Legacy VTK file of the C-alpha trace (Angstrom):
# vtk DataFile Version 3.0
C-alpha trace
ASCII
DATASET POLYDATA
POINTS 501 float
-0.852 -12.567 43.323
-2.164 -13.292 39.678
-0.359 -11.498 36.393
-3.486 -9.665 35.949
-3.728 -8.412 39.571
0.247 -7.742 39.224
-0.642 -5.572 36.527
-2.896 -3.414 37.667
-1.132 -2.487 40.620
2.011 -1.903 38.539
-0.913 0.619 36.485
-1.686 2.251 39.664
1.754 2.541 40.774
2.923 4.546 37.900
-0.240 6.841 37.498
0.451 7.656 41.393
2.823 10.335 40.307
1.323 11.880 37.223
-1.531 12.097 39.287
0.034 14.070 42.002
1.742 16.222 39.574
-1.839 17.614 37.629
-3.025 17.863 40.977
-0.088 20.477 42.271
-0.210 21.876 38.652
-4.267 22.335 38.914
-3.775 24.116 42.215
-1.074 26.504 41.402
-3.443 27.500 38.752
-5.954 28.334 40.885
-3.643 29.959 43.240
-2.654 32.448 39.775
-6.064 33.065 38.661
-7.442 34.354 42.239
-4.050 35.873 42.300
-4.749 37.912 39.096
-8.708 38.621 39.941
-6.978 40.498 43.571
-4.163 42.289 41.710
-7.134 43.135 39.015
-9.765 44.492 42.070
-6.388 45.940 43.296
-5.709 48.515 40.088
-9.460 49.574 40.269
-9.067 50.804 43.112
-5.671 52.253 42.976
-6.308 54.042 40.001
-9.682 55.496 41.506
-7.492 56.474 44.654
-4.784 57.804 42.674
-7.280 60.519 40.749
-7.870 61.944 44.886
-4.195 62.142 45.831
-2.958 63.900 42.061
-5.921 66.306 42.785
-5.451 66.797 46.393
-1.180 67.330 45.171
-2.561 69.858 42.774
-4.801 71.937 45.318
-2.380 71.808 47.804
-4.538 69.855 50.352
-2.431 68.028 53.216
-2.501 63.750 52.305
-2.339 62.228 55.842
-2.242 58.473 54.344
-2.688 56.875 50.842
-4.452 53.047 51.687
-5.882 50.101 49.234
-7.886 48.110 51.558
-9.781 49.328 55.408
-8.594 48.285 58.530
-5.882 48.607 60.526
-2.511 48.507 58.276
-0.915 45.314 57.933
1.907 46.980 55.869
2.867 50.811 55.968
5.714 52.951 54.641
5.875 55.981 54.844
7.261 58.221 51.731
7.751 61.995 51.062
5.560 62.838 53.750
2.377 60.469 53.559
1.796 56.789 54.784
1.532 54.377 52.031
-0.740 51.042 53.704
-2.285 47.819 53.423
-5.131 47.141 55.244
-6.409 43.971 56.541
-10.143 44.654 55.509
-9.885 43.565 51.702
-12.488 45.977 50.486
-12.238 49.707 49.004
-9.288 51.975 49.884
-8.870 55.394 50.792
-6.865 58.493 50.502
-6.912 60.204 53.907
-7.224 64.211 53.823
-8.471 65.601 56.595
-8.962 68.839 55.228
-12.046 67.276 53.789
-14.851 66.015 55.879
-14.490 63.753 58.678
-14.078 60.484 57.790
-12.484 59.027 61.048
-14.913 56.849 61.333
-14.039 54.827 57.982
-10.352 55.702 57.867
-9.041 55.723 61.068
-8.007 58.713 63.014
-5.807 61.075 60.812
-2.197 62.802 61.584
-3.327 66.560 61.529
-0.424 69.221 61.816
-1.129 72.513 63.731
-2.597 75.341 62.134
-4.034 73.288 59.013
-6.214 75.303 56.810
-9.330 74.419 55.357
-9.576 73.412 51.785
-11.786 75.874 49.723
-15.011 74.224 48.100
-13.879 74.386 44.526
-11.112 72.500 45.608
-13.081 69.864 47.775
-15.579 69.210 44.625
-12.128 68.680 42.120
-10.567 66.121 45.028
-13.663 64.230 45.117
-14.607 64.166 41.631
-11.262 62.835 40.713
-11.838 59.796 41.873
-14.593 59.004 39.882
-13.278 60.726 36.628
-9.881 58.060 36.627
-12.092 55.217 37.136
-13.933 56.428 33.911
-10.583 56.914 32.172
-9.382 53.281 33.133
-12.651 52.237 31.397
-11.747 53.992 28.566
-8.177 52.832 28.326
-9.583 49.441 28.594
-11.898 49.805 26.111
-9.143 50.756 23.460
-7.368 47.413 24.682
-10.557 45.422 23.599
-11.326 47.755 20.417
-7.918 46.158 19.898
-7.762 42.292 20.726
-11.702 41.875 20.459
-13.829 41.176 22.099
-15.857 37.203 21.768
-19.344 38.233 20.325
-22.027 36.345 22.005
-23.183 32.712 20.372
-25.425 33.381 17.452
-28.303 31.488 18.700
-31.570 33.110 16.839
-35.020 33.368 19.048
-36.858 30.214 17.784
-38.237 28.180 20.535
-36.395 24.591 20.903
-37.753 22.495 23.991
-40.820 23.246 26.205
-40.185 21.655 29.576
-43.093 19.467 30.199
-46.218 21.619 32.004
-44.567 24.704 32.335
-46.009 27.788 31.914
-45.124 28.600 28.330
-46.504 24.806 27.166
-49.509 25.683 29.510
-50.019 28.921 27.844
-49.842 27.221 24.319
-46.186 28.181 22.632
-44.605 25.249 21.010
-41.304 24.355 19.625
-40.353 25.763 16.886
-42.397 29.053 16.897
-40.134 32.344 16.663
-40.179 35.095 18.872
-40.425 38.400 18.146
-41.643 40.561 20.906
-41.742 40.048 24.882
-43.675 42.403 26.133
-43.345 44.459 23.264
-40.084 45.137 22.878
-37.894 43.664 19.970
-36.211 40.827 20.441
-33.636 39.118 18.332
-31.242 37.292 19.902
-31.744 34.130 22.787
-29.208 36.159 25.227
-26.620 38.611 25.890
-26.755 42.147 26.765
-29.719 41.453 28.916
-31.576 42.144 25.288
-32.193 38.500 24.169
-34.929 36.134 25.126
-33.214 35.114 29.041
-33.191 38.160 30.135
-36.071 39.838 28.795
-37.912 36.659 30.712
-36.143 37.275 33.744
-36.577 41.121 33.907
-40.211 40.987 33.015
-42.612 42.892 35.697
-46.379 42.229 34.610
-48.239 39.218 36.215
-48.254 37.807 32.215
-45.647 37.716 30.107
-47.220 38.242 26.646
-44.906 36.770 23.106
-45.453 38.362 19.998
-44.712 34.765 17.700
-44.288 33.708 14.185
-45.893 29.857 14.074
-44.786 28.224 10.720
-47.190 25.327 9.632
-46.031 22.246 8.085
-46.784 23.426 4.488
-44.759 26.813 5.108
-47.525 28.889 6.041
-46.501 31.276 8.573
-49.612 32.934 11.597
-48.642 35.826 13.518
-49.609 35.258 16.894
-49.508 36.907 20.656
-49.554 34.285 23.633
-49.390 34.969 26.857
-47.674 33.252 29.379
-47.394 33.091 33.331
-44.297 32.233 34.814
-42.297 30.305 38.128
-39.650 31.320 40.481
-37.712 28.303 41.592
-37.101 27.655 44.889
-33.596 28.846 46.698
-31.867 28.422 50.002
-32.631 30.602 52.652
-28.579 31.586 52.114
-28.696 32.001 48.354
-30.567 35.167 45.871
-33.955 34.606 44.792
-34.019 32.516 41.448
-34.894 34.813 38.083
-38.648 34.279 36.659
-38.518 31.002 33.477
-41.336 30.226 31.780
-39.576 26.745 30.898
-38.203 27.022 27.134
-35.090 26.507 25.416
-33.653 27.833 21.840
-33.263 25.825 18.906
-29.838 24.254 17.689
-29.539 21.399 15.164
-28.831 18.103 16.716
-26.023 17.488 14.976
-23.945 14.412 16.405
-20.416 14.727 17.350
-17.913 11.943 19.320
-19.604 8.224 19.756
-18.412 6.470 22.594
-17.784 2.709 22.182
-20.361 0.035 23.141
-23.195 2.622 23.748
-26.745 2.591 22.474
-25.393 5.007 19.860
-22.739 2.700 18.675
-24.183 -0.047 18.557
-27.258 1.493 16.499
-24.669 2.972 13.615
-25.052 6.080 14.187
-22.274 8.220 12.829
-20.645 11.478 13.887
-21.640 14.404 11.598
-25.166 13.099 11.105
-28.093 15.399 12.058
-31.063 14.079 13.361
-34.358 15.978 12.044
-37.251 13.694 13.635
-37.597 11.812 16.794
-40.425 9.212 16.318
-41.499 10.930 13.282
-41.969 14.134 14.809
-39.473 17.379 13.858
-36.796 17.932 16.862
-35.575 21.778 16.977
-32.768 21.099 19.975
-30.569 17.979 20.891
-32.278 18.539 24.348
-35.435 16.785 22.569
-33.211 13.351 22.071
-31.616 13.990 25.766
-35.081 13.821 27.603
-36.993 11.472 25.551
-33.953 8.898 26.531
-34.027 9.348 30.093
-37.101 7.251 29.916
-35.776 4.515 28.780
-37.492 3.269 25.793
-36.986 2.347 22.171
-37.401 5.325 20.102
-36.846 6.078 15.995
-34.325 8.707 15.061
-34.234 10.677 11.866
-30.730 11.255 10.973
-29.636 13.455 7.896
-26.029 13.077 6.498
-23.898 15.062 5.053
-25.018 14.429 2.300
-28.081 14.909 2.509
-29.528 11.370 2.465
-32.082 10.582 5.068
-32.371 7.206 7.315
-34.590 6.030 9.980
-32.563 4.855 13.166
-34.154 2.234 16.098
-32.169 2.617 19.310
-32.839 1.786 22.642
-31.103 4.345 25.761
-29.681 2.472 28.326
-27.868 3.606 31.615
-24.045 3.223 31.795
-22.119 0.075 33.696
-20.600 2.754 35.780
-24.111 4.436 36.721
-25.321 1.907 37.548
-26.948 2.696 41.220
-26.041 6.129 41.233
-28.354 9.092 42.190
-29.450 11.201 39.270
-28.594 7.899 36.448
-31.218 7.871 33.727
-31.040 6.065 30.467
-28.646 7.804 27.657
-27.775 7.389 23.928
-23.991 7.260 24.565
-23.466 10.352 22.442
-22.177 13.787 22.053
-23.620 16.697 20.481
-21.099 18.877 18.010
-20.976 22.428 18.455
-22.824 23.663 15.373
-22.176 27.046 16.164
-18.840 26.914 15.205
-15.580 28.868 16.398
-16.268 32.058 18.740
-16.245 34.899 17.106
-14.747 38.411 17.355
-16.263 41.754 17.618
-14.835 45.566 17.555
-16.592 47.964 19.335
-15.469 51.153 19.754
-14.394 52.624 23.058
-17.364 54.896 23.119
-20.155 52.141 22.299
-18.025 49.799 25.380
-18.931 52.751 27.535
-22.259 53.363 26.303
-23.375 49.897 26.302
-22.173 49.730 29.910
-24.243 53.205 31.089
-26.695 51.347 29.769
-26.624 48.086 31.526
-26.304 49.757 34.698
-29.473 52.014 34.136
-31.666 48.910 33.415
-30.128 47.133 36.353
-31.410 49.922 38.419
-34.796 50.746 36.973
-35.564 46.708 37.514
-34.357 47.213 41.069
-36.558 49.937 41.520
-39.546 48.683 39.612
-42.546 47.121 42.145
-43.206 44.239 39.841
-39.784 43.134 39.102
-38.661 39.712 40.765
-35.134 41.734 40.747
-34.005 43.172 43.892
-31.175 44.568 45.750
-30.288 41.211 46.937
-29.436 40.342 42.976
-26.245 43.269 43.003
-23.452 41.618 43.709
-20.217 42.588 46.220
-16.646 42.050 45.305
-17.051 38.229 45.946
-19.530 37.435 43.607
-17.453 39.840 41.277
-14.413 37.617 41.594
-16.264 34.810 41.173
-17.805 35.641 37.740
-14.013 36.959 36.740
-12.530 33.869 37.714
-14.964 31.758 35.682
-14.238 34.276 32.785
-10.556 33.407 33.173
-10.889 29.922 33.771
-12.571 29.606 30.395
-11.657 26.598 28.295
-12.264 28.500 24.520
-9.193 30.430 25.532
-11.039 34.000 25.301
-11.269 34.303 29.137
-8.893 37.106 28.945
-10.384 38.628 26.787
-13.723 38.783 28.185
-12.015 40.234 31.462
-10.757 42.956 29.415
-14.250 44.031 28.497
-15.533 43.226 32.012
-13.309 46.040 33.052
-14.685 48.058 31.178
-18.078 47.496 32.920
-16.971 47.651 36.463
-14.725 50.988 36.161
-17.506 52.560 34.312
-19.837 50.981 37.397
-17.425 52.481 39.811
-17.364 55.608 38.352
-20.938 56.068 38.707
-21.919 54.550 42.129
-19.001 57.026 43.263
-20.581 59.999 42.095
-23.872 59.305 43.162
-25.461 62.196 45.736
-25.135 59.854 48.595
-22.842 60.606 51.675
-19.593 59.253 52.538
-19.212 58.337 48.604
-17.665 61.104 46.588
-20.790 62.203 44.707
-21.904 63.134 48.327
-18.541 65.611 48.694
-19.311 67.307 45.637
-22.594 67.995 46.683
-21.480 69.330 50.122
-19.112 71.471 47.953
-21.566 72.951 46.392
-23.747 73.518 49.277
-20.631 74.984 50.654
-19.927 77.281 47.758
-23.826 78.928 47.848
-23.786 79.024 51.775
-20.183 80.767 51.787
-19.792 77.741 55.034
-19.872 74.565 55.430
-22.485 72.559 56.491
-22.229 72.239 60.851
-19.547 69.181 61.291
-21.896 67.614 64.240
-24.622 66.976 61.889
-22.373 65.932 58.547
-20.651 63.345 61.637
-24.536 61.530 62.186
-25.341 61.664 58.703
-22.225 60.321 57.662
-21.916 57.361 60.478
-26.214 56.670 59.827
-24.751 55.857 56.020
-21.787 54.285 56.896
-24.075 51.895 58.955
-26.006 51.390 56.206
-23.093 50.775 53.860
-21.618 48.396 55.784
-24.517 46.213 56.168
-25.507 46.349 52.708
-21.908 44.859 51.800
-22.332 42.231 54.590
-25.633 41.438 53.717
-24.360 41.132 49.539
-21.118 38.900 50.962
-23.468 36.815 52.308
-25.965 36.193 49.093
-22.343 36.057 47.152
-21.234 32.945 49.581
-24.157 31.406 49.795
-24.361 31.129 45.632
-20.797 29.209 45.542
-22.034 27.336 48.211
-24.946 26.329 46.247
-28.160 23.838 47.471
-27.156 21.099 49.694
-29.340 18.846 47.711
-27.548 18.897 44.496
-26.852 15.107 43.538
-22.869 14.354 43.197
-21.412 14.786 39.177
-21.565 11.206 37.233
-18.506 9.784 36.164
-17.570 9.535 32.297
-19.830 6.993 31.123
-18.386 4.074 30.179
-20.371 1.192 28.418
-17.785 -1.584 27.479
-17.737 -4.473 29.061
-14.801 -3.946 32.349
-11.674 -6.324 32.067
-11.364 -9.384 34.159
LINES 1 502
501 0 1 2 3 4 5 6 7 8 9 10 11 12 13 14 15 16 17 18 19 20 21 22 23 24 25 26 27 28 29 30 31 32 33 34 35 36 37 38 39 40 41 42 43 44 45 46 47 48 49 50 51 52 53 54 55 56 57 58 59 60 61 62 63 64 65 66 67 68 69 70 71 72 73 74 75 76 77 78 79 80 81 82 83 84 85 86 87 88 89 90 91 92 93 94 95 96 97 98 99 100 101 102 103 104 105 106 107 108 109 110 111 112 113 114 115 116 117 118 119 120 121 122 123 124 125 126 127 128 129 130 131 132 133 134 135 136 137 138 139 140 141 142 143 144 145 146 147 148 149 150 151 152 153 154 155 156 157 158 159 160 161 162 163 164 165 166 167 168 169 170 171 172 173 174 175 176 177 178 179 180 181 182 183 184 185 186 187 188 189 190 191 192 193 194 195 196 197 198 199 200 201 202 203 204 205 206 207 208 209 210 211 212 213 214 215 216 217 218 219 220 221 222 223 224 225 226 227 228 229 230 231 232 233 234 235 236 237 238 239 240 241 242 243 244 245 246 247 248 249 250 251 252 253 254 255 256 257 258 259 260 261 262 263 264 265 266 267 268 269 270 271 272 273 274 275 276 277 278 279 280 281 282 283 284 285 286 287 288 289 290 291 292 293 294 295 296 297 298 299 300 301 302 303 304 305 306 307 308 309 310 311 312 313 314 315 316 317 318 319 320 321 322 323 324 325 326 327 328 329 330 331 332 333 334 335 336 337 338 339 340 341 342 343 344 345 346 347 348 349 350 351 352 353 354 355 356 357 358 359 360 361 362 363 364 365 366 367 368 369 370 371 372 373 374 375 376 377 378 379 380 381 382 383 384 385 386 387 388 389 390 391 392 393 394 395 396 397 398 399 400 401 402 403 404 405 406 407 408 409 410 411 412 413 414 415 416 417 418 419 420 421 422 423 424 425 426 427 428 429 430 431 432 433 434 435 436 437 438 439 440 441 442 443 444 445 446 447 448 449 450 451 452 453 454 455 456 457 458 459 460 461 462 463 464 465 466 467 468 469 470 471 472 473 474 475 476 477 478 479 480 481 482 483 484 485 486 487 488 489 490 491 492 493 494 495 496 497 498 499 500
């Protein structure tokens, strides 16, 4: 064996324990985040059901069970005459109150003492409303914490168009890079995305056959022109097991093209480009986003970049993109310059919205979402609502954020979730708390409860509908996690320098 081969073998041997340890740490980290997500959900469920439990105790109701998750208990213990348990179906929870309505179809048979008297209608209303009330209280608790620690602010990206995809609806309509979007379908817009009020969201939630863009176009001499441009849209295809995509027009936001790290041996390094320089033009034409250079690089042709140094001086640099040595023959490999773009937005800033502002924002988002789901011209439907799997995946991604802000995002998202839980449970629908509140008021007016056989039929029908919806959105959540089957394999970090012999 040659010295070189022996050296390589030794390096591989010594790297194995380190690689294995990194894999173990990564696995434990993933398991830890999943455990935190589960605890997070269970906290929400517990607090909601605790409201029913405490209200039931206050109103003198008989409580048979307090269970987190549905199905047959996998753990159960009786404390103070109440069976506390954990079910095997990881969704929701309940407090079994036989004096309310018959919920055996969901909660299972209750152990009802002989001679148990019915509750008064007012007691039923109070007990049913206590769950959503406690969810709202928990939302305010999280909101107070967010008010104190701060919430990561949405990146400050304005509404200037930086790039248009070739042959996209926006390009065909006549929009241009550098156009500043003022309104979309008559609704003012001041940021590219965020809070369901940005360019991305307003395009996705549009309801008309054409999307109206009011723009300001600046000419080379500095003069400005106000225009209204009607653009079509596309809805990208998805797999059968995935949610349908949102509307897109093929535009990307503007951002400074500031050069960051340059890969050794790359075309960028050989051409003399330097970190910190700002690319302001490509082949003599102004650019508004680094993506314009990335897209042009894929053609592999020589290009002239006009770069501006930090001292303000400008120069032209010729460079020809190339495919990295370790990308040769790989699917999806295209020529690149071999550089990274610096984050021109700077560090993420924190904002400190008041608790009431956070709750109000959550209510607005919920109202906007339901409005778009019901709107006949919208591409947003019931399938775009998420269940526990989708919400859990979203929380996981926030916790795994590399910027260290993930935990703050989760705290803020907890406000949104608990407000949603409170409002949805107060809807006047059978089975949910709002339905029980309505039944209680009807009983007050009629001075007698509704026929139990009628309620059983209504409840069972709605239970089947609710279970069907739950299965449907769960399958959509799983489909989104799996993704498409034709996605290319992720390319490794590019290497341009020749390998050692």
